C-alpha positions in Angstrom: 3.6 -11.1 9.9 2.7 -13.7 7.0 3.2 -13.1 3.1 3.7 -14.6 -0.6 2.2 -17.9 -0.4 2.9 -20.4 -3.3 1.6 -23.7 -4.3 4.7 -25.8 -6.3 4.0 -27.4 -9.4 2.3 -30.5 -8.2 0.3 -28.7 -5.5 1.6 -30.6 -2.9 3.4 -27.8 -0.9 2.8 -24.6 0.1 5.9 -22.1 0.4 5.2 -18.9 2.3 7.4 -16.1 4.3 7.1 -14.6 7.4 8.8 -11.1 8.8 9.4 -10.2 12.5 10.7 -7.2 14.1 13.9 -7.9 15.7 14.1 -4.9 18.7 17.8 -5.6 20.0 19.2 -6.0 16.3 16.8 -3.0 14.8 16.1 -5.3 11.7 13.1 -7.5 10.5 14.3 -11.0 9.8 12.5 -13.0 7.3 12.0 -16.5 7.5 10.9 -19.4 4.6 8.7 -22.1 5.4 7.0 -24.9 3.8 3.9 -25.9 4.6 3.7 -30.0 3.3 0.3 -31.0 2.8 0.7 -34.8 3.3 2.6 -34.4 6.3 -0.2 -31.6 7.3 2.5 -29.9 8.5 4.7 -26.6 8.5 8.2 -26.7 8.4 10.7 -23.9 8.4 13.6 -24.1 5.8 17.4 -22.4 6.6 18.2 -20.3 4.4 21.6 -17.3 4.1 20.2 -14.2 5.2 18.6 -11.2 4.0 15.8 -13.8 2.4 14.1 -11.6 -0.3 11.8 -14.7 -2.4 10.9 -17.6 -3.3 9.6 -19.3 -6.2 9.2 -23.0 -7.3 10.9 -24.1 -10.3 9.1 -26.7 -13.2 11.9 -29.4 -11.5 9.6 -29.2 -8.3 12.8 -27.6 -6.8 12.0 -24.2 -4.6 14.3 -21.3 -5.8 15.4 -19.0 -2.8 16.5 -15.2 -3.7 18.8 -13.9 -1.2 20.5 -10.6 -1.4 23.8 -10.7 -2.6 27.2 -8.7 -3.3 26.8 -5.0 -4.8 22.9 -5.6 -5.5 22.6 -8.8 -7.0 20.6 -11.7 -6.2 22.2 -15.3 -4.8 19.4 -18.3 -6.3 19.4 -21.3 -4.0 17.7 -24.1 -5.1 16.1 -26.5 -2.3 14.8 -29.8 -3.3 12.1 -31.0 -0.5 12.8 -34.4 -1.0 16.2 -34.1 -0.6 15.9 -31.5 2.1 19.0 -30.3 0.5 20.2 -26.9 -0.5 22.7 -26.0 -2.9 23.6 -22.8 -4.4 22.8 -22.6 -8.2 23.3 -18.9 -9.9 23.7 -15.5 -9.3 21.4 -12.6 -11.0 22.6 -8.8 -11.6 21.1 -6.0 -9.8 17.3 -6.3 -10.4 14.0 -4.6 -9.0 12.3 -7.8 -10.5 13.0 -11.2 -11.9 10.9 -14.3 -13.5 12.3 -17.8 -14.7 11.5 -18.2 -18.2 13.7 -21.4 -18.7 16.3 -23.2 -17.6 18.8 -20.6 -18.8 16.7 -17.4 -19.6 15.6 -15.2 -17.0 13.1 -12.1 -17.3 14.0 -9.4 -15.4 14.2 -5.2 -14.8 17.8 -3.9 -14.0 18.6 -0.8 -12.6 20.1 1.2 -15.1 21.9 5.5 -14.6 21.8 7.3 -17.9 23.9 9.8 -16.2 27.3 9.3 -14.5 27.7 10.9 -10.7 29.7 13.4 -9.7 30.6 13.3 -6.2 30.2 16.9 -5.6 27.1 17.9 -7.3 23.9 16.7 -8.8 22.6 17.9 -12.3 18.7 17.9 -12.2 17.2 17.8 -15.9 13.8 16.0 -15.0 10.8 16.1 -12.9 10.0 14.3 -10.4 13.9 14.6 -9.6 13.3 11.8 -6.5 10.9 9.2 -5.0 10.0 8.5 -1.6 13.2 6.4 0.1 15.0 6.5 -3.2 16.7 9.9 -2.9 17.6 11.5 -6.7 16.3 9.5 -9.4 17.2 11.9 -12.3 18.8 9.6 -15.1 17.3 7.0 -13.3 15.6 3.9 -15.2 14.7 0.3 -15.0 15.0 -1.7 -17.8 13.5 -4.8 -18.9 16.1 -7.4 -19.7 16.6 -11.4 -20.8 19.2 -12.7 -18.6 21.4 -16.2 -18.8 23.0 -17.4 -15.9 25.4 -19.6 -17.8 26.4 -16.8 -20.0 26.4 -14.0 -17.0 25.2 -11.9 -19.7 21.7 -9.3 -20.3 20.3 -8.6 -23.3 18.1 -5.5 -22.7 14.9 -5.3 -24.4 14.1 -2.0 -23.8 16.3 1.5 -24.3 18.1 3.8 -22.1 15.2 6.3 -22.3 12.3 3.7 -21.1 11.4 3.4 -18.0 9.5 0.0 -17.1 7.0 -0.5 -14.8 5.8 -3.7 -14.7 5.9 -7.0 -17.0 3.8 -10.5 -17.4 5.7 -13.3 -19.3 2.8 -15.1 -21.9 3.4 -17.5 -24.2 5.9 -16.6 -26.7 6.0 -13.1 -25.6 6.2 -10.4 -23.0 4.0 -7.6 -22.1 4.9 -4.6 -19.8 4.0 -1.4 -19.0 6.4 1.8 -19.4 6.8 5.3 -19.5 8.7 7.8 -21.0 10.2 11.2 -19.8 10.2 14.5 -21.8 11.4 16.8 -19.4 8.7 15.2 -17.0 7.9 11.7 -16.5 4.6 10.6 -18.1 1.6 9.4 -15.7 -0.3 7.3 -17.8 1.7 4.3 -19.1 2.0 2.5 -22.7 1.6 -1.1 -22.9 4.0 -3.2 -25.0 4.3 -6.7 -26.5 7.8 -8.4 -27.1 8.1 -10.9 -29.4 10.8 -13.6 -27.7 11.3 -15.0 -31.1 11.0 -12.1 -33.3 12.6 -9.8 -30.8 10.8 -7.0 -32.0 8.4 -4.7 -30.0 4.6 -4.0 -30.7 2.7 -0.5 -29.1 -0.4 -1.9 -27.4 -1.5 0.6 -25.5 0.5 4.2 -26.4 1.2 6.1 -23.7 -0.9 9.0 -22.4 -4.0 7.1 -23.0 -5.1 5.2 -20.1 -3.7 4.6 -16.3 -3.1 0.9 -16.2 -3.4 -1.2 -13.0 -2.9 -4.7 -14.2 -2.7 -6.3 -18.0 -3.1 -10.4 -18.7 -4.0 -12.4 -21.6 -6.6 -14.8 -21.8 -6.9 -17.2 -24.4 -4.2 -15.1 -26.5 -6.5 -12.2 -26.1 -4.8 -9.5 -24.4 -7.0 -7.5 -21.4 -6.1 -4.6 -19.1 -7.9 -3.0 -16.1 -7.5 0.5 -16.2 -9.1 4.2 -16.8 -8.8 7.2 -18.7 -9.3 9.2 -16.2 -11.6 11.7 -18.3 -14.7 11.7 -15.6 -13.2 11.4 -12.2 -9.2 11.9 -12.6 -6.0 10.3 -11.7 -8.1 7.5 -9.3 -11.0 6.6 -11.5 -12.1 3.2 -12.2 -13.0 2.5 -15.4 -13.2 -1.5 -16.0 -11.9 -3.7 -18.0 -10.6 -3.4 -21.5 -9.6 -5.5 -24.5 -7.1 -4.7 -26.7 -8.3 -6.0 -30.0 -6.9 -5.7 -34.1 -9.2 -2.6 -34.4 -8.2 -0.7 -31.1 -9.2 -0.3 -27.1 -12.7 -1.4 -26.4 -14.1 -1.7 -23.2 -15.4 -4.9 -22.0 -16.8 -4.6 -18.5 -17.2 -1.6 -16.7 -15.6 -2.4 -12.8 -16.1 0.5 -10.2 -13.6 -0.7 -7.6 -10.0 -1.4 -7.4 -8.1 -4.1 -9.1 -4.9 -5.8 -8.0 -5.2 -2.9 -5.2 -5.9 -4.2 -1.6 -6.5 -0.7 0.0 -7.6 -1.2 3.2 -5.6 0.7 5.8 -3.9 -2.2 8.1 -0.3 -2.3 9.7 -1.3 -6.2 11.0 -0.8 -7.4 7.1 2.0 -7.0 4.7 0.5 -7.5 1.3 3.5 -9.2 -0.3 2.8 -11.9 -3.0 0.7 -12.5 -5.6 -2.2 -10.6 -6.5 -3.3 -11.7 -9.5 -3.6 -14.7 -11.9 -4.4 -15.2 -15.0 -5.7 -18.6 -16.2 -6.8 -19.6 -19.3 -10.2 -18.3 -19.4 -10.5 -16.3 -16.1 -8.7 -13.7 -14.3 -8.3 -13.5 -10.4 -7.3 -10.1 -8.5 -7.7 -8.5 -5.2 -10.2 -5.9 -5.0 -11.2 -3.2 -2.6 -15.4 -3.3 -1.9 -17.5 -2.0 0.8 -14.8 -1.7 3.0 -13.6 -5.3 2.8 -10.3 -6.7 0.5 -11.5 -9.5 -1.3 -10.5 -11.7 -4.3 -12.5 -11.7 -7.6 -12.8 -13.4 -11.3 -13.0 -11.5 -14.6 -14.1 -14.0 -17.0 -13.8 -14.3 -20.7 -17.5 -13.4 -20.9 -17.1 -10.2 -19.2 -18.6 -11.1 -16.1 -17.0 -10.2 -13.0 -17.6 -13.0 -9.7 -17.0 -12.9 -6.3 -14.6 -15.5 -4.9 -14.1 -15.0 -1.7 -15.5 -12.4 0.7 -15.8 -14.0 4.1 -13.2 -12.5 5.6 -12.3 -8.7 6.4 -9.1 -8.2 4.7 -7.7 -10.7 1.9 -4.1 -10.8 0.8 -1.6 -12.1 -1.3 -3.0 -15.7 -2.6 -2.1 -19.0 -5.0 -3.9 -21.4 -7.3 -3.9 -24.7 -8.0 -6.6 -26.5 -10.1 -9.8 -26.0 -7.6 -7.5 -25.2 -4.3 -6.9 -21.5 -3.3 -4.1 -20.6 -1.0 -4.7 -17.0 0.9 -4.0 -14.8 3.5 -6.5 -13.0 5.6 -7.2 -11.2 8.6 -10.0 -11.0 10.9 -11.2 -8.4 14.0 -9.4 -10.6 16.6 -6.4 -12.2 14.3 -3.7 -10.6 12.7 -3.0 -12.5 9.3 -2.6 -16.2 8.7 -2.7 -18.5 5.7 -6.2 -20.3 4.8 -6.4 -23.2 2.2 -9.5 -24.3 0.7 -11.5 -24.6 -2.7 -12.7 -22.3 -5.3 -16.2 -24.2 -5.3 -16.7 -23.3 -1.9 -14.3 -20.8 -0.5 -16.1 -20.1 3.1 -15.1 -23.5 3.9 -11.2 -22.4 3.7 -9.6 -23.7 7.2 -6.0 -22.0 8.5 -2.9 -23.7 8.0 -0.6 -21.5 10.4 -1.3 -20.6 14.1 1.8 -17.9 14.2 -0.6 -15.3 15.7 -3.0 -17.1 17.8 -1.2 -15.8 21.2 -2.2 -12.7 20.2 -5.7 -13.5 21.1 -4.7 -15.9 24.2 -2.6 -14.2 25.9 -4.0 -10.1 25.2 -7.4 -8.6 26.3 -8.3 -7.5 22.7 -11.0 -5.1 21.8 -13.7 -5.5 19.2 -14.4 -2.7 16.9 -18.5 -1.4 17.0 -19.9 -0.3 13.5 -21.6 2.5 13.2 -23.4 4.1 10.2 -23.9 7.9 10.5 -26.2 10.3 8.3 -23.6 13.1 6.7 -23.9 15.9 4.1 -23.9 14.2 1.2 -23.7 10.5 2.2 -23.7 7.8 5.0 -20.4 7.7 6.3 -19.4 4.2 7.7 -17.1 3.8 10.4 -16.1 2.4 14.0 -15.3 2.8 17.5 -13.1 0.6 19.5 -13.9 0.3 22.8 -10.9 0.4 25.7 -10.3 -3.0 26.8 -11.5 -4.1 30.0 -14.0 -0.9 30.5 -16.2 -1.1 33.2 -19.9 0.2 32.7 -19.8 3.6 34.3 -16.5 5.3 33.2 -16.0 7.5 30.4 -12.5 6.9 28.6 -10.7 9.5 26.0 -10.8 9.1 22.5 -9.1 9.0 19.4 -10.2 10.2 15.7 -8.4 8.2 13.9 -8.2 9.8 9.7 -6.6 7.4 7.0 -3.9 8.5 4.2 -4.8 8.0 0.3 -7.8 9.5 0.6 -8.2 6.6 -1.7 -7.5 4.2 1.3 -10.0 2.6 3.5 -10.4 1.3 7.1 -12.6 -1.6 8.2 -12.9 -3.6 11.5 -9.6 -5.8 11.2 -7.0 -6.2 13.5 -4.9 -3.1 14.2 -1.7 -3.0 16.2 -1.4 0.5 16.8 -5.2 0.8 17.5 -5.1 -2.2 19.9 -2.5 -1.1 21.6 -4.3 2.8 22.4 -7.3 0.6 23.4 -5.0 -1.4 26.3 -4.0 1.8 27.5 -7.5 2.9 28.2 -8.6 5.1 25.1 -11.6 4.9 22.8 -10.3 4.7 18.8 -12.9 6.2 16.2 -12.3 5.6 12.7 -14.4 6.2 9.5 -14.2 6.2 5.9 -16.0 9.5 4.6 -15.6 10.6 0.9 -12.5 10.5 -0.8 -12.1 6.6 0.6 -12.2 3.3 -1.6 -14.2 0.6 -1.5 -17.5 2.7 -2.4 -16.9 3.7 -6.0 -16.0 6.2 -8.3 -18.7 8.9 -7.2 -18.2 8.4 -3.8 -14.3 8.4 -3.7 -14.4 11.8 -5.5 -13.2 14.8 -3.4 -11.2 16.4 -6.2 -11.1 20.4 -5.1 -13.1 19.7 -2.0 -10.6 18.5 0.7 -11.5 20.6 3.7 -14.8 20.5 2.7 -17.3 17.6 2.5 -14.6 15.0 4.0 -14.2 17.5 7.1 -18.1 18.3 8.0 -18.3 14.3 7.1 -15.5 13.6 9.7 -17.2 15.7 12.6 -20.4 15.0 12.2 -19.5 11.5 12.5 -16.5 11.7 15.6 -19.6 13.5 17.7 -21.8 11.8 16.8 -20.2 8.4 17.9 -18.9 10.1 21.0 -22.6 10.7 22.2 -23.5 7.1 20.7 -21.6 4.9 23.5 -21.6 4.7 26.8 -17.8 4.4 26.9 -16.7 8.0 25.3 -15.9 10.9 26.9 -16.7 13.6 24.6 -14.9 16.3 26.8 -11.9 14.4 25.7 -11.0 13.6 22.2 -7.7 14.2 20.5 -7.3 13.7 16.7 -4.4 11.7 14.6 -4.0 11.3 11.2 -1.0 10.7 8.3 -0.2 11.9 4.4 -3.9 12.9 3.9 -4.9 12.2 7.2 -1.9 14.7 8.1 -3.5 17.1 5.6 -7.3 16.7 7.8 -5.3 17.4 11.1 -3.5 20.4 9.7 -7.2 21.3 8.3 -8.6 20.7 11.3 -6.5 22.7 14.0 -6.9 25.5 11.8 -10.8 25.2 12.0 -12.0 24.2 15.5 -11.2 23.9 18.8 -13.0 20.9 19.2 -10.3 18.1 20.0 -7.6 18.6 23.2 -4.5 17.1 21.0 -3.7 16.3 18.0 -1.0 14.4 16.1 -0.5 15.1 12.4 1.9 12.3 10.4 3.8 13.4 6.7 1.2 15.5 6.3 0.4 18.3 3.8 0.3 22.1 4.7 0.8 23.8 1.5 -0.4 23.1 -1.8 2.0 25.2 -3.6 5.3 23.4 -1.6 3.4 20.2 -2.3 3.0 20.6 -6.1 6.7 22.0 -6.5 8.4 19.6 -4.4 6.7 16.2 -3.9 7.6 12.9 -6.2 4.2 12.9 -7.4 3.2 16.5 -6.9 2.7 17.4 -10.8 0.0 14.7 -11.0 -1.6 14.9 -7.6 -1.7 18.1 -6.9 -3.9 19.8 -9.6 -5.9 16.9 -10.2 -6.9 16.4 -6.0 -6.6 20.1 -5.3 -7.8 21.1 -8.4 -5.8 23.6 -9.6 -2.1 24.2 -10.2 0.5 26.9 -10.3 1.3 26.5 -14.1 -2.6 27.3 -14.9 -2.0 30.8 -12.9 -4.3 29.3 -9.8 -1.6 29.8 -6.8 -4.3 32.2 -4.9 -7.0 29.0 -5.6 -4.1 26.4 -4.1 -3.2 28.5 -1.1 -7.1 29.3 -0.3 -6.9 25.3 0.2 -4.0 25.1 2.2 -3.7 24.0 6.0 -0.8 26.5 6.5 -3.0 29.9 5.7 -5.3 28.8 8.7 -2.4 27.8 10.8 -2.5 31.1 12.7 -5.9 30.3 14.3 -4.8 27.0 15.5 -5.1 26.3 19.5 -4.9 22.8 19.5 -1.4 21.1 21.2 0.0 19.8 18.0 2.8 16.8 17.7 4.2 16.6 14.0 6.0 13.8 12.9 7.8 13.6 9.1 11.0 11.4 8.3 13.9 12.9 6.8 13.2 10.4 3.3 9.9 11.3 3.1 9.3 12.5 -0.7 6.1 12.1 -1.1 4.7 14.4 1.4 8.6 16.3 2.0 9.5 17.6 5.6 8.6 20.6 4.8 5.4 20.3 5.2 5.3 19.4 8.4 8.1 22.4 9.4 6.2 24.7 8.1 3.2 24.0 10.7 5.5 23.4 12.9 7.1 27.0 12.6 3.7 28.8 13.0 2.4 27.3 15.9 5.9 27.3 17.8 6.1 31.2 17.0 2.7 31.8 18.4 3.2 30.1 21.3 1.0 27.1 21.3 1.9 23.9 22.8 3.9 22.0 19.8 6.6 19.7 18.9 8.2 18.0 15.8 9.9 14.3 15.8 12.3 13.9 12.8 13.4 10.7 11.9 16.8 10.3 10.0 16.9 8.0 7.2 13.0 6.9 7.5 10.3 7.6 4.5 6.6 7.9 3.8 6.2 4.7 5.3 7.8 5.1 9.1 4.3 3.6 10.5 4.5 0.4 8.3 8.0 -0.7 7.8 10.1 1.6 9.2 13.0 0.5 11.6 11.6 -1.4 14.4 12.6 1.0 17.0 11.8 3.9 15.4 8.4 2.4 15.0 8.7 2.1 19.0 9.2 5.5 19.2 7.0 6.6 17.6 4.0 5.3 19.4 5.6 5.7 22.6 5.6 9.5 21.4 2.1 9.5 20.0 0.8 8.3 23.3 2.6 9.9 25.7 1.3 13.1 23.7 -2.6 12.0 24.2 -1.8 11.1 27.9 -0.3 14.5 28.3 -3.8 16.0 27.3 -6.3 13.7 27.5 -5.1 11.8 31.0 -3.1 14.5 33.1 -4.6 13.3 36.0 -2.3 10.1 35.1 0.9 11.3 33.7 
């Protein structure tokens, strides 16, 4: 998969990374490439492993970051003219690093406020862990200025502040951060640190806005976010300016900013998702089932820059030119180069994934709109590859996570693999999904209600709308929020012949107390909280309450280090079905987290697909097993 495209300072070269799974070594191998526009060719740059990232310097060299000892980053400089690579310097362990000048780097350094005891943990904060990071009590990310010559850091933020993001601007650094008062605050503050004065100014206090992006245009400070007062934690508010007399809303914007929320397993969304120029801010957004690039201008207008692809990813700009990653219904991601004045004429400059279209019999999704309760639901049916007229094939209903995520018709590896095995794949975007505004995306307190009805209406309509679908052999699969829906579905209908529930939610009570986002997510999305004395309401909306009704053979999949939807959620469901004699099984992946299906170890991802397919084969294609 391609990611992180970047123009050189003179615009004549474009660097980017590719990531491939090495099944034998059970690792992902990242390779650095450079496209030379004068030569019209892509070349591979040999660098020490493991490669982390690369960025062009003002001197024309490409500075390559590789993982060093004890979490440090070893930086190498590649001179493209001489094709020479040499060690430059090392950076301390950091979350993110950006060069300010020849001897100053701005970075976030991990910091532990407490010494660890080898025999036990002392926990004083909530949340006490984070997905894939185990226990996080007392751990922070501090903003620092680092001098490679002196090999010393000068901290900008204190021990009690956790920095989330930062943006260097002329003469200063803007950053967002949160503090802790037993519990971590969710709504961040926005701050400005003067590089000359050494003083920090609070621009937006904590607790007022959820900030998704921040930037300056002609020295005026803006941010994208919302106060969440109408639609909760997933609300889209718009673009705000931080003025002398306070914060003011400049432009309402009812869509994601810097969040390409398309669910897709063929794209790796690493690289720039936003770029601020002097008079415009370019950003990725998700609208009407597509990931697009828009621009916010000083006059407050938002205009579309790129929308002629199903999924746009990381991008970079040089004068009137844009390089961006994109995927379509029949292609994995490739890099495209074009002009801002005519982006629809962009041409691919890479062809790494052409072999997929050339060597495999791919299936193209069929679009479908279904009138449902409260809204028309948009979705697709992927036919089985090589379908012959007159043959009816089993159907898999796929429910996305989030729920503020969206499916579209861009290339999906796992969906194509099921189509190749003779399955139809049905997928849609019920209310709660992203890309159609706040009102459509707001299902707070209504999980298992309107979304359940819409999903069932869609799949029943879809299986009867296409001649290749067999309405008597339908299975269902979903992960995270989709796992919640699978758990809810098997307790409310016997329509499906088999089910797969991944990294799911079963019990809102344990979810609120154990998840790394439970203290914010559950009161907001479930609409109730234990702290408000609403345990009964949480239980009424928990799939576990209805598990004693389930008769559908169900495979549960969970990961050891999933602290987003902890393993207890699947285990509770498995326990009830197993005790009741329902055919069930649970796969428990060691050293994996909530992102198993997207970034888990290659062998584990292969095992997951094999197990899921075998489970559906058993119940939907028994004569072939």
